[in-house]
GULO-840672 format. One record per residue: z, x, y of N, C-alpha, C, CB in turn; residue in one letter; residue number from 1. Coordinates in steps of 0.02 Angstrom, whole numbers. Each point is the difference from the previous one (the first is absolute). Glycine has a CB too. Layout:
! residues N
+--------+--------+--------+--------+--------+--------+--------+--------+--------+--------+--------+--------+------+-----+
|   n.pz |   n.px |   n.py |  ca.pz |  ca.px |  ca.py |   c.pz |   c.px |   c.py |  cb.pz |  cb.px |  cb.py | type | seq |
+--------+--------+--------+--------+--------+--------+--------+--------+--------+--------+--------+--------+------+-----+
|      Z |      X |      Y |      Z |      X |      Y |      Z |      X |      Y |      Z |      X |      Y |    A | NUM |
...
+--------+--------+--------+--------+--------+--------+--------+--------+--------+--------+--------+--------+------+-----+
This chain:
! residues 104
+--------+--------+--------+--------+--------+--------+--------+--------+--------+--------+--------+--------+------+-----+
|   n.pz |   n.px |   n.py |  ca.pz |  ca.px |  ca.py |   c.pz |   c.px |   c.py |  cb.pz |  cb.px |  cb.py | type | seq |
+--------+--------+--------+--------+--------+--------+--------+--------+--------+--------+--------+--------+------+-----+
|  -1564 |   -297 |  -3357 |     33 |     72 |      8 |    -21 |     38 |     56 |      8 |      4 |   -114 |    X |   1 |
|    -59 |    -19 |    144 |    -22 |     52 |     63 |     53 |    -46 |     62 |   -166 |     47 |    -39 |    X |   2 |
|    154 |   -109 |     38 |     38 |    -31 |     40 |     66 |     12 |     20 |    -68 |    -58 |    -36 |    X |   3 |
|    126 |     70 |    -31 |     50 |     24 |     -9 |     32 |     54 |     38 |    -36 |    -44 |    -86 |    X |   4 |
|    -30 |     93 |     78 |     10 |     78 |     19 |      0 |     -6 |     70 |    -59 |     61 |    -95 |    X |   5 |
|     17 |   -113 |    143 |    -11 |      5 |     60 |     60 |    -31 |     29 |   -123 |      5 |    -11 |    X |   6 |
|    157 |    -69 |    -22 |     51 |    -15 |     28 |     55 |     32 |      9 |    -43 |    -71 |    -26 |    X |   7 |
|     69 |    124 |    -31 |     55 |     40 |     -1 |     -7 |     49 |     26 |     30 |    -36 |    -77 |    X |   8 |
|   -103 |     62 |    106 |      4 |     67 |     42 |      8 |    -10 |     71 |    -69 |     52 |    -78 |    X |   9 |
|     89 |   -102 |    101 |     25 |    -10 |     68 |     82 |    -17 |      0 |   -127 |    -44 |     34 |    X |  10 |
|    170 |     92 |      1 |     62 |     -9 |     -3 |     15 |    -76 |     18 |     16 |    125 |     24 |    X |  11 |
|     61 |   -150 |    -37 |      2 |    -56 |     46 |     21 |     12 |     59 |     13 |    -61 |    -78 |    X |  12 |
|    -24 |     13 |    139 |    -10 |     -4 |     51 |    -44 |     55 |     31 |     97 |    -65 |    -11 |    X |  13 |
|   -159 |     69 |    -17 |    -59 |     42 |     18 |    -14 |    -14 |     82 |    -56 |     -8 |   -133 |    X |  14 |
|     71 |    -52 |    160 |    -25 |    -11 |     71 |     52 |     36 |     46 |    -60 |   -118 |    -27 |    X |  15 |
|    128 |    125 |      2 |     45 |     45 |     35 |    -22 |     70 |     22 |     76 |    -63 |    -61 |    X |  16 |
|    -70 |     78 |    116 |     -5 |     66 |     29 |     39 |     54 |    -35 |    -19 |    -56 |    104 |    X |  17 |
|     20 |     91 |   -150 |     28 |     55 |    -24 |     -6 |     65 |     13 |     -1 |    -67 |    -59 |    X |  18 |
|     40 |     83 |    121 |    -15 |     55 |     43 |     36 |     62 |    -30 |    -14 |    -76 |    104 |    X |  19 |
|    -34 |    141 |   -119 |     42 |     49 |    -14 |     22 |     61 |     61 |    -53 |    -33 |   -118 |    X |  20 |
|    130 |     36 |    113 |     -1 |     25 |     65 |     10 |     76 |    -22 |     49 |   -110 |     75 |    X |  21 |
|    -71 |    148 |     -4 |     15 |     62 |     -5 |     43 |     16 |     59 |   -102 |     25 |    -65 |    X |  22 |
|    115 |     49 |     78 |     48 |     26 |     45 |    -32 |     39 |     45 |     84 |     -4 |    -75 |    X |  23 |
|    -90 |      0 |    132 |    -33 |     51 |     52 |     40 |     16 |     50 |   -101 |    -39 |    -16 |    X |  24 |
|     62 |     95 |     65 |     46 |     15 |     58 |    -44 |    -17 |     59 |     72 |     98 |    -56 |    X |  25 |
|    -47 |   -125 |    126 |    -36 |    -11 |     51 |     -4 |     72 |     31 |     33 |   -127 |     11 |    X |  26 |
|   -108 |    143 |      5 |     10 |     75 |     26 |    -29 |     -2 |     82 |    -23 |     65 |   -136 |    X |  27 |
|      4 |   -112 |    152 |    -21 |    -19 |     63 |    -22 |    -68 |     40 |    -20 |    101 |    -37 |    X |  28 |
|     29 |   -101 |     87 |     -8 |    -88 |     26 |    -27 |     10 |     71 |    113 |    -64 |    -66 |    X |  29 |
|   -173 |     43 |     92 |    -27 |    -10 |     54 |    -21 |    -60 |     20 |    -18 |     94 |    -15 |    X |  30 |
|     40 |   -134 |     91 |    -36 |    -55 |      2 |    -57 |      4 |     50 |     99 |    -57 |    -37 |    X |  31 |
|   -155 |     22 |     -5 |    -57 |     -3 |     44 |    -25 |    -59 |     27 |    -22 |     85 |    -56 |    X |  32 |
|    -25 |    -91 |     95 |     -8 |    -74 |     35 |     43 |     -5 |     42 |    -37 |    -56 |    -82 |    X |  33 |
|     16 |    -12 |    125 |     39 |     -8 |     78 |     33 |    -58 |    -17 |    -82 |     46 |     93 |    X |  34 |
|    150 |    -44 |    -48 |     24 |    -74 |    -25 |     -7 |    -19 |     78 |     97 |      8 |   -122 |    X |  35 |
|   -165 |    -46 |    154 |    -22 |    -12 |     57 |    -18 |    -70 |      8 |    -30 |    111 |      4 |    X |  36 |
|     67 |   -149 |    -75 |    -16 |    -75 |    -21 |    -89 |    -20 |    -19 |    115 |    -31 |     92 |    X |  37 |
|   -153 |     68 |    -90 |    -60 |     -6 |    -22 |    -29 |     59 |    -67 |     -9 |    -57 |    132 |    X |  38 |
|     30 |    101 |   -128 |     -4 |     52 |    -51 |     76 |     13 |    -38 |   -103 |     56 |     76 |    X |  39 |
|     95 |    -66 |   -144 |     52 |      5 |    -39 |     33 |     69 |    -16 |    -52 |    -97 |    -39 |    X |  40 |
|     96 |    115 |     48 |     47 |     52 |    -24 |     10 |     14 |    -79 |     55 |    -34 |    106 |    X |  41 |
|    -74 |     93 |   -134 |     26 |    -10 |    -72 |     29 |     73 |     -7 |    -92 |    -97 |    -57 |    X |  42 |
|    120 |     96 |      4 |     49 |     64 |    -11 |    -30 |     27 |    -70 |    122 |    -48 |     63 |    X |  43 |
|   -142 |    124 |    -68 |    -24 |     27 |    -51 |     53 |     52 |    -15 |   -121 |    -29 |     24 |    X |  44 |
|    126 |     28 |    -88 |     43 |     28 |    -42 |    -29 |     50 |    -41 |     58 |    -97 |      5 |    X |  45 |
|    -24 |    160 |    -26 |    -15 |     37 |    -45 |     48 |     -2 |    -57 |    -56 |     59 |     83 |    X |  46 |
|     35 |    -70 |   -137 |     46 |    -12 |    -67 |    -14 |     55 |    -49 |     -4 |   -129 |     11 |    X |  47 |
|     43 |    156 |    -21 |     -3 |     77 |    -54 |     33 |    -33 |    -74 |     35 |    119 |    111 |    X |  48 |
|   -101 |   -126 |   -159 |     29 |     -3 |    -66 |     19 |     57 |    -35 |    -58 |    -88 |     -3 |    X |  49 |
|     52 |     83 |    -68 |     22 |     58 |    -50 |    -86 |     23 |      9 |    126 |    -50 |   -105 |    X |  50 |
|   -180 |     25 |    100 |    -74 |     27 |    -15 |    -42 |    -11 |     61 |      6 |    -27 |   -126 |    X |  51 |
|      7 |    -19 |    175 |    -34 |    -36 |     45 |     30 |    -10 |     56 |    -47 |    -44 |    -79 |    X |  52 |
|     24 |     76 |    143 |     14 |    -27 |     82 |    -45 |    -60 |      4 |     21 |    120 |     65 |    X |  53 |
|     24 |   -184 |    -20 |    -46 |    -60 |     13 |      4 |      9 |     64 |     13 |    -84 |    -89 |    X |  54 |
|    -68 |     46 |    129 |     15 |      0 |     67 |    -27 |    -90 |     18 |    -19 |    162 |     27 |    X |  55 |
|     90 |   -195 |     -2 |    -27 |    -79 |      3 |     18 |    -18 |     66 |     16 |    -38 |   -124 |    X |  56 |
|    -47 |    -12 |    151 |     11 |    -38 |     55 |     28 |    -56 |     -7 |    -76 |     46 |     37 |    X |  57 |
|    141 |    -57 |     -6 |     58 |    -71 |      3 |    -21 |    -30 |     59 |    113 |     46 |    -50 |    X |  58 |
|    -85 |   -105 |     45 |    -16 |    -50 |     69 |     55 |     14 |     24 |    -68 |    -99 |    -27 |    X |  59 |
|    143 |    102 |      4 |     46 |     14 |     25 |     53 |     57 |    -34 |    -33 |   -116 |     45 |    X |  60 |
|     81 |    152 |      2 |     16 |     60 |    -18 |     63 |     -3 |    -71 |    -38 |     38 |    145 |    X |  61 |
|     40 |      2 |   -191 |     23 |      2 |    -59 |     80 |     17 |     27 |   -123 |     37 |    -77 |    X |  62 |
|    173 |    -74 |     45 |     61 |     12 |     19 |     19 |     53 |    -50 |     25 |   -114 |     52 |    X |  63 |
|    -50 |    175 |    -34 |     11 |     72 |    -52 |     -5 |     52 |     65 |    -71 |    -35 |   -139 |    X |  64 |
|     99 |     76 |    144 |     -3 |     74 |     35 |    -48 |     50 |    -18 |    107 |    -15 |      7 |    X |  65 |
|   -107 |     52 |     15 |    -52 |     60 |    -22 |     39 |     47 |    -72 |    -53 |     15 |    153 |    X |  66 |
|     21 |      1 |   -189 |     44 |     34 |    -58 |     25 |    -52 |    -34 |     35 |     99 |     55 |    X |  67 |
|    -19 |   -166 |    -55 |     21 |    -34 |    -32 |    -30 |    -22 |    -86 |     31 |    -18 |    133 |    X |  68 |
|     -5 |      7 |   -183 |    -20 |    -11 |    -59 |     -8 |    -67 |     10 |     49 |     90 |    -65 |    X |  69 |
|   -117 |   -121 |     38 |     -5 |    -67 |    -21 |    -36 |    -14 |    -60 |      8 |    -22 |    109 |    X |  70 |
|     -5 |    -43 |   -121 |    -30 |    -35 |    -70 |    -66 |    -18 |     27 |    111 |    -56 |    -60 |    X |  71 |
|   -170 |     71 |     20 |    -67 |    -33 |     15 |    -39 |     -8 |    -78 |     -9 |     61 |    137 |    X |  72 |
|    -48 |    -95 |   -102 |    -49 |    -16 |    -68 |    -63 |    -12 |     29 |     84 |    -57 |    -79 |    X |  73 |
|   -129 |     77 |     59 |    -67 |     -7 |     12 |    -50 |    -46 |    -26 |     31 |     95 |     17 |    X |  74 |
|    -51 |   -140 |     24 |    -32 |    -61 |    -36 |    -72 |     -7 |     33 |    120 |    -67 |    -24 |    X |  75 |
|   -162 |    100 |    -20 |    -73 |      6 |     25 |     -1 |     47 |     52 |    -30 |   -113 |    -27 |    X |  76 |
|      3 |     88 |     92 |     -3 |     35 |     74 |     53 |     -4 |     36 |   -101 |    -20 |      8 |    X |  77 |
|    148 |     -8 |    -35 |     67 |    -20 |     45 |     62 |     45 |    -32 |    -41 |   -137 |     26 |    X |  78 |
|     91 |    155 |     26 |     56 |     38 |    -24 |     75 |    -56 |     20 |    -78 |    141 |     24 |    X |  79 |
|    102 |   -151 |    -76 |     62 |    -53 |     19 |     59 |     44 |     -6 |    -50 |   -117 |    -48 |    X |  80 |
|     89 |    119 |    103 |     64 |     39 |     10 |     52 |    -41 |      1 |    -50 |     81 |     59 |    X |  81 |
|    125 |    -66 |    -94 |     52 |    -26 |     15 |     30 |     37 |     33 |     -1 |    -57 |    -74 |    X |  82 |
|     18 |     40 |    151 |     34 |     41 |     40 |     76 |    -27 |     -4 |   -107 |     28 |     74 |    X |  83 |
|    145 |     17 |    -41 |     83 |      8 |    -18 |     19 |    -63 |     16 |     29 |    119 |     28 |    X |  84 |
|    -50 |   -168 |     -5 |     43 |    -69 |     -6 |    -34 |    -54 |    -56 |     34 |     12 |    137 |    X |  85 |
|    -58 |     21 |   -190 |    -40 |    -34 |    -51 |    -44 |    -32 |      4 |     65 |      2 |    -31 |    X |  86 |
|   -102 |    -11 |     92 |    -54 |    -41 |      2 |    -75 |     40 |    -21 |     76 |    -70 |     93 |    X |  87 |
|   -122 |     32 |   -124 |    -60 |     27 |    -13 |    -51 |    -14 |     55 |     29 |    -10 |   -119 |    X |  88 |
|    -51 |     69 |    134 |    -53 |     -5 |     38 |    -64 |     23 |    -13 |     77 |     -2 |     59 |    X |  89 |
|   -145 |    -36 |    -53 |    -50 |     34 |    -19 |    -58 |     22 |     54 |     35 |    -60 |   -105 |    X |  90 |
|    -58 |    108 |     99 |    -49 |     37 |     34 |    -71 |     25 |    -27 |    103 |     26 |     44 |    X |  91 |
|   -162 |    -23 |      2 |    -60 |     24 |    -22 |     19 |     88 |    -13 |    -83 |   -108 |     75 |    X |  92 |
|     43 |    130 |   -135 |     17 |     86 |     -6 |    -66 |      4 |     31 |     80 |     44 |   -118 |    X |  93 |
|    -63 |      0 |    176 |    -55 |     46 |     54 |    -22 |     54 |    -39 |     59 |    -18 |    114 |    X |  94 |
|    -18 |     46 |   -144 |    -26 |     65 |    -30 |     43 |     26 |    -60 |    -46 |     29 |    115 |    X |  95 |
|     24 |     -6 |   -169 |     40 |     11 |    -56 |    -27 |     85 |     -7 |     10 |   -147 |    -64 |    X |  96 |
|     47 |    195 |     56 |    -30 |     68 |    -27 |     44 |     30 |    -52 |    -54 |     24 |    111 |    X |  97 |
|     40 |     18 |   -167 |     32 |     21 |    -60 |     43 |     54 |     43 |    -95 |    -25 |   -110 |    X |  98 |
|    146 |     27 |     96 |     64 |     46 |      8 |    -24 |     72 |    -24 |     94 |   -100 |    -26 |    X |  99 |
|    -94 |    167 |     52 |    -18 |     60 |    -17 |     68 |     15 |    -25 |   -101 |     28 |     78 |    X | 100 |
|    100 |     17 |   -131 |     66 |     31 |    -48 |      4 |     39 |     65 |    -14 |      9 |   -155 |    X | 101 |
|     93 |     19 |    155 |     26 |     60 |     54 |    -32 |     61 |    -31 |    123 |    -49 |     37 |    X | 102 |
|   -131 |     96 |     -8 |    -15 |     63 |    -12 |     52 |     30 |    -41 |    -63 |      5 |     99 |    X | 103 |
|     55 |     39 |   -146 |     62 |     44 |    -22 |     28 |     61 |     46 |    -47 |    -29 |   -114 |    X | 104 |
+--------+--------+--------+--------+--------+--------+--------+--------+--------+--------+--------+--------+------+-----+
């Protein structure tokens, strides 16, 4: 009986990544590092979601401009963003800050 409960507690295709997408706004972007051939350049984006603002460092620029709305999901310590060309790009989360509610 216990074995049956364990078998049916996992959905079919449990190995597939089932991402829960949210929407957020890109509020800032800056390029850090140097493109001198030895030091890699990276692109730091701030993405504001409903309750949290994330700062993440990407290896290449997103195909989305400042103030663009993009789909994203958080996976452990990574931010996966689907940019405007529909490609998913993953980056390490550098900072995560709770949004403060606006003052009345």
